[in-house]
C-alpha atoms as one frame of an Amber mdcrd trajectory, in Angstrom:
protein
 -12.717  10.712  24.252 -14.168  11.793  21.246 -14.779   8.898  18.758 -11.295
   9.204  16.666 -11.966   8.925  12.589  -9.835   6.977  10.081 -10.175   6.833
   6.692  -8.778   3.721   4.770  -7.734   3.388   0.929  -8.542   0.280  -1.353
 -11.003  -0.680   1.726 -12.979  -3.527  -1.146 -10.379  -6.582  -0.001  -7.256
  -7.753   1.097  -5.190  -5.307   3.529  -7.293  -2.386   3.457 -10.601  -4.539
   3.976  -8.756  -6.687   6.739  -7.548  -2.666   8.521 -10.906  -1.707   7.777
 -12.642  -4.324  10.980  -9.191  -4.311  12.582  -9.783  -0.407  13.158 -14.031
  -1.011  13.878 -12.624  -3.087  16.731 -10.221  -0.888  17.788 -13.299   1.295
  18.617 -13.127   3.917  15.900 -15.234   5.271  13.056 -14.040   4.121   9.898
 -14.678   5.102   6.422 -13.633   3.092   3.613 -12.565   4.176  -0.019 -12.089
   2.420  -3.068 -13.294   2.373  -6.840 -15.880  -0.846  -6.037 -18.651   0.107
  -3.746 -20.385  -2.964  -4.190 -17.740  -5.411  -3.466 -17.914  -3.279   0.950
 -21.798  -4.241   2.199 -19.963  -6.747   4.186 -18.199  -3.654   6.211 -21.128
  -1.563   6.156 -22.672  -4.261   7.637 -20.060  -4.451  10.384 -20.585  -0.584
  10.935 -18.712   0.903   8.787 -18.892   4.038   6.671 -18.942   3.396   2.943
 -17.865   5.859  -0.197 -16.370   6.051  -3.160 -12.844   6.822  -4.399 -10.938
   7.093  -7.706  -7.856   7.366  -6.910  -6.596   8.895 -11.005  -9.063  11.733
 -10.833  -8.838  14.439  -8.122 -12.097  15.277  -8.257 -13.058  12.117  -6.434
 -10.492  11.872  -4.016 -11.558  15.762  -3.249 -15.325  14.677  -2.668 -14.436
  11.721  -0.574 -12.471  14.319   1.490 -15.166  16.940   1.583 -18.168  14.346
   2.574 -15.750  13.030   5.293 -15.392  16.309   6.678 -19.032  17.837   6.358
 -19.867  14.202   8.286 -17.236  13.638  10.707 -15.770  16.991  11.220 -12.439
  15.828  10.311  -9.253  12.841  10.621  -7.552  11.855  12.531  -5.668   9.106
  11.297  -5.151   8.157   6.807  -4.391   4.581   5.753  -3.488   5.084   2.002
  -3.680   1.387   0.765  -4.689   1.329  -2.367  -2.545   0.827  -4.833  -1.737
  -2.155  -7.461   1.623  -4.203  -9.424   1.245  -3.276 -12.767   4.242  -5.709
 -13.965   6.304  -6.542 -17.580   9.742  -5.531 -19.084   9.658  -1.559 -18.840
  10.402  -1.676 -22.850   7.039  -3.179 -23.386   4.632  -1.559 -21.082   3.061
   1.483 -22.101   4.699   4.649 -20.774   0.583   5.239 -20.264   0.745   2.727
 -17.866   3.186   3.732 -16.191   2.013   6.967 -15.584  -1.070   5.005 -14.365
   0.900   3.082 -11.799   2.442   6.335 -10.123  -1.173   8.038  -9.967  -2.516
   5.493  -8.105   0.334   4.600  -6.059   2.032   7.549  -5.352  -0.583  11.043
  -6.200  -3.661   9.664  -4.944  -0.962   8.341  -1.807  -0.025  12.997  -1.831
  -3.516  14.294  -3.234  -5.340  12.607  -0.101  -2.516  13.672   2.460  -2.343
  17.359   0.948  -6.437  17.491   1.967  -6.347  16.123   4.652  -3.367  17.826
   6.424  -4.373  20.943   7.233  -7.024  19.650  10.033  -4.114  17.201  11.304
  -1.481  20.232  12.108  -4.055  22.786  12.906  -5.330  20.060  15.620  -1.385
  19.191  16.280  -2.204  15.024  16.242  -2.877  12.944  13.384  -1.273   9.417
  11.747  -0.368   8.933   7.918  -0.320   5.074   7.454   1.504   4.597   4.768
   0.972   1.906   2.912   4.084   0.697   1.081   5.499  -3.012   0.487   9.237
  -5.260   1.334   9.093  -3.973  -2.980   9.975  -0.585  -1.605  13.749  -1.545
  -0.434  13.940  -4.393  -2.758  13.746  -5.303  -7.211  13.168  -7.670  -9.493
  13.115  -8.095 -12.477  10.131  -6.916 -15.201   8.488  -5.115 -11.835  10.377
  -1.326 -13.407   7.440   0.245 -12.367   6.054  -1.132  -9.552   8.814  -1.199
  -7.941   9.704   2.314  -8.633   6.273   3.639  -6.770   7.271   1.856  -4.098
  10.203   3.309  -3.961   8.992   7.009  -3.957   6.409   6.457  -1.498   9.694
   5.210   0.455  11.381   8.639  -0.327   7.551  10.412   0.833   7.156   8.742
   3.175  10.345  10.015   5.192  10.841  13.348   4.550   7.200  12.897   4.866
   7.931  11.799   8.795  11.087  14.728   9.561   8.611  17.747   8.166   5.347
  17.080  10.297   7.266  16.153  13.601   6.468  19.762  14.566   3.124  19.086
  14.086   3.002  16.966  16.054   1.472  14.476  12.960   2.711  11.209  12.824
   3.656   9.375   9.806   4.653   5.218   9.683   5.671   2.959   6.356   4.480
   0.041   6.691   6.430  -2.654   4.460   4.390  -6.284   3.427   5.919  -9.252
   2.387   3.574 -11.560   0.294  -0.331 -11.193   1.247  -2.842 -13.580   0.178
  -5.218 -11.507  -1.573  -5.970 -10.092  -5.252  -2.533  -8.471  -5.947  -1.257
 -11.012  -7.163  -3.298 -12.091  -9.319  -3.002  -8.976 -10.551   0.039  -8.516
 -11.222   1.028 -12.159 -12.526  -1.817 -11.223 -15.606  -0.194  -8.140 -16.581
   3.394  -9.514 -16.384   2.303 -11.965 -18.710   0.249  -9.664 -20.879   2.617
  -7.887 -21.379   5.815 -10.122 -21.975   4.659 -13.781 -21.951   5.610 -14.018
 -25.466   8.544 -11.702 -27.040  12.280 -11.426 -26.163  11.210 -10.985 -22.629
   8.924 -14.224 -22.160  11.392 -16.223 -20.856  12.048 -14.226 -17.424   8.297
 -13.010 -17.845   7.894 -17.173 -16.964  10.156 -17.422 -14.490   8.710 -14.510
 -12.618   4.949 -15.954 -12.843   6.239 -18.509 -11.476   8.093 -17.315  -8.402
   4.860 -15.405  -7.440   2.010 -18.111  -7.475   4.829 -20.006  -5.168   4.853
 -17.138  -3.184   1.370 -16.015  -3.647  -0.115 -18.940  -2.205   2.495 -21.277
  -0.667   2.639 -21.136   3.643   5.345 -18.152   3.617   1.890 -15.487   2.653
   0.346 -13.820   5.166  -2.888 -12.969   5.757  -4.304  -9.487   4.818  -5.425
  -9.980   8.811  -1.734  -9.947  10.433  -0.522  -6.417   8.165  -4.491  -4.464
   9.613  -3.923  -6.140  13.142  -0.158  -3.893  12.117  -2.175  -1.229  11.091
  -3.907  -0.342  13.884  -1.059  -1.870  16.510   1.184   0.922  14.643  -2.059
   3.345  15.488  -2.614   3.061  18.444   0.886   2.989  19.660   1.905   6.456
  22.118   5.227   5.882  19.929   4.441   4.249  16.779   8.173   2.847  15.069
   8.953   5.241  11.150   8.225   1.696   9.541   7.159  -2.093   9.576   8.264
  -4.983   8.364   4.895  -7.188   8.647   5.103 -11.424   7.488   5.420 -13.095
   4.473   9.142 -12.948   3.955   9.451  -9.546   4.245  11.509  -8.964   7.731
  14.360 -11.542   6.129  14.718 -10.378   2.791  14.231  -6.975   4.169  17.383
  -8.207   6.517  19.515  -9.225   3.470  18.858  -6.073   1.608  20.420  -4.598
   4.263  23.198  -6.982   4.686  24.268  -7.588   1.530  26.828  -4.969  -1.177
  24.901  -4.991  -3.876  26.168  -6.991  -6.377  25.586  -9.510  -3.579  22.116
  -9.122  -3.314  21.618  -8.344  -7.130  23.065 -12.477  -6.689  20.538 -13.400
  -4.418  17.934 -12.091  -6.935  19.456 -13.379  -9.759  19.532 -16.829  -7.805
  15.709 -16.659  -7.057  14.352 -15.541 -10.594  16.618 -17.555 -12.478  17.670
 -14.571 -13.842
């Protein structure tokens, strides 16, 4: 059986790096893509094929896919993992930053998917894994742009799953909870830089405090747990449409399904003392 080819974005750290290692162990040829190629030498030493990818640059996206197709002949698995959390009040975050958040978290994901789909459709096989978040189903103060992108990824993925079913292409959503990675530090820093002073300062400090407790405590999952879930979904003959994985995600998303909006609002306000 020919070795399957996987492309994983955001592979320089965290969930992406863990996913590359999990797929390598499962026998895949894995292309590890990220802007910071210098941080992926360890993955290269383990057998991954490293390439540069900037999801805000269409030329970079098309060049990366073209290079893989020229070398490997096709892409069997696409793991759209790259993304970041831009936090701060809607009032204070520049609209240009909101656009960049969508460029990375949504439009880059969609463009990559567009480019790999013709081959998958023609072969009538393939798996697209979109890494969303439990934040694609719930909400929190001062996270408007981030949650908007993850809600968009959820809707895009659900529609795409039905759209591609006749062609044998599978779409899976991964919804991680709190994960020990640099994501939380970046989100916290942007939050305090934009809303740490001024009218939202009190709430920004509270949200930053919740981040510190959630992402550094025992609740936070290791990236390897998410990487293993992605590997298992890819290897499954019949993967579930979505996987709520670790870091409190199963509990939070259960409450979101159970509680009406006003009751869930009270839960969120209690957590953030908002």
